[in-house]
N, C-alpha and C positions, 0 to 999 in steps of 0.2 A: 629427139625429144628432149631438151634439157633434165640434169638429174632433179631439177627443183619442179620443171613443168610434171614430172613425172610422178613427184615427189605428192602435190596436188592431187593428180590426177587418184593414185591410190588412196587420198584422201578424202577424197569425192566418193570414190567408191565405199570407204567404211561407214559414211556418211550417208548413203542410201542405205546400205546392210541395217542399219542402224532402226531407219524408218521401218526397212517393211518389218525388222521385228516384231517393233512396238504396234503393226495391225495386222499380226499372225490371230487366228482361231484362238479363245483362250480353253484347248482340249490341252492333256496330256503329251501325245504326239506332239502337234505342236509349238509344245516351251521347251521338250527336249531339243530339238530340231532347232527353232530356235537361236533357244543357248550356245550347242552347236554353232551354225552357222553366225550369230553373235561372232563367236570366241576367233576361228577362221578368219572372216570377215572381213575384223576390225587388223589382223595382226600381218594384214599383207600391205599396209605404208608403211606401221612402227617397222618390219622387221626390211623391210626396203632403205626405207632411212636406216634401220642399219648395218647394211648392204655399206651405203654411201660411207657409211665416215669404216670400211673395212682398213684392217692393218697391214695386208698381205694382197696377192694375185689370187691366191689360196681362201684366202679370209671372202673377198668377196663373191668367189664363184661360191661356197657353202653357204654363203647369208644370202644368193641369187634362188640358194637351191630349195630354200627354207622357204621364201616369195613364191616359186612354183608348188611346191606342198599346200602350202595353206591355198590356192587361191584355187588348186584343183579342188580340194576340200571344200571350198565353197560353192564351187558347182554343181559337187555329189545331193549336199547340202540344199542346195534350193531345185534342183531333179528332183528330191522326195519329198519335197514342199509339195510341188505337183505332181506325184503319182501319188501321192497319200491324196490327194483330193483339198487338205490345208488351200493351196493358193491357183487362180486360177493363169497357166502359162504365159497367154497374151503380159498378166501382170509382174511377168520374172520376166518375159523376153530379151529387154532391155538393159534391164541387173547383171543380165547369166551375155547377153553377148555385151556386154564391158568385160564381165569377170575369162571369157575365152579371148579376146585382146588385150589385156593382162599379159593373163598367160601363154598368149604366143611370145609376147613382147622382152619376156621376161625367158623363156624359153632360148628364143635366137641367141639371148644377150650369152649365155652360160654358153650356147654351142657356141660362139665367138671369139670365148674369153678362152675358151678351154683349146682352143687349137691353138692358143699364146697371143693370137694380135691386138695384142692394149691399144694401137689404137682403134682398133675395130671398136671396140668397148665403147666410148665414147660417141659413136654413131652407126649402132648397127644396123640392120636394115629388119625389117619386122619381119616374124614367120607369118602373120596374117594378112593376107591379101590384102590390100585396099586399109595397112591399118597406116598411120603414122608409122615415121623413125620411128624405130624404139631407145631405148632407155643408154648415157650416158655417161659416161662415169669417167671426170679426168679428175678424181684428185680420193685421197685416200690418206685416215690421219694421220697425222700430226705425230714424227717417232718421239719418244726421248730422247736429247741430248746423248751422246756415248760415254760424256763424264760422269752419269748419272744410272749407268747400264754398270759401267765399274766399279761406282763407287757409290748405295745406293745413300748411302747421308747426305753426300753433295749434296744432295736435292730438296732436301730435306728443311723450311726457312731459318 
C-alpha cells in the first residue's frame, strides 16, 4: 500500500468515526466517550500524515508510534461504547476491524523500521493475516540547505 493509499484509508477511518459520533445516544457517558473517540480516531490520519513528513528515520518511527497509540485508544473507546450499552457490537464491528488492521500495519511498519531496514519501510508485510501489505514511506521532508543552517540570515529574503 502506498503512502497516498494509506493516507486515504486513515482519512476514511476518521470520517467514519465522525459519522459514528453523530449517531451516539444523547447521554452524558456517550458524550464523554464520543469526544474522546472523536479526538483519537481523527488523529490517526493526521499523525500518519506527519509521519510521512518525518525529518529523519527516528522521527518517522516516533510519529508512527503516535499513530499506533491513537489507533489503539480508538479501539478502547469503541469497546467502552459496546460494554456500556451505548452501541451494539454489530454496529461497531466493521469499524473496529478497520482499526485493528490499521494498527497491525502500523505496528509492523514500526518493527521493520526499528530493525533498520529502511527499504522494508517501503513495503513491509502486514501484521494482520490477510490484510493488505503495509505502509510505504519512500520520502522524508526536504532538509534546509547547509548554507541556511550555517548562516540563517542567508535564508531570509
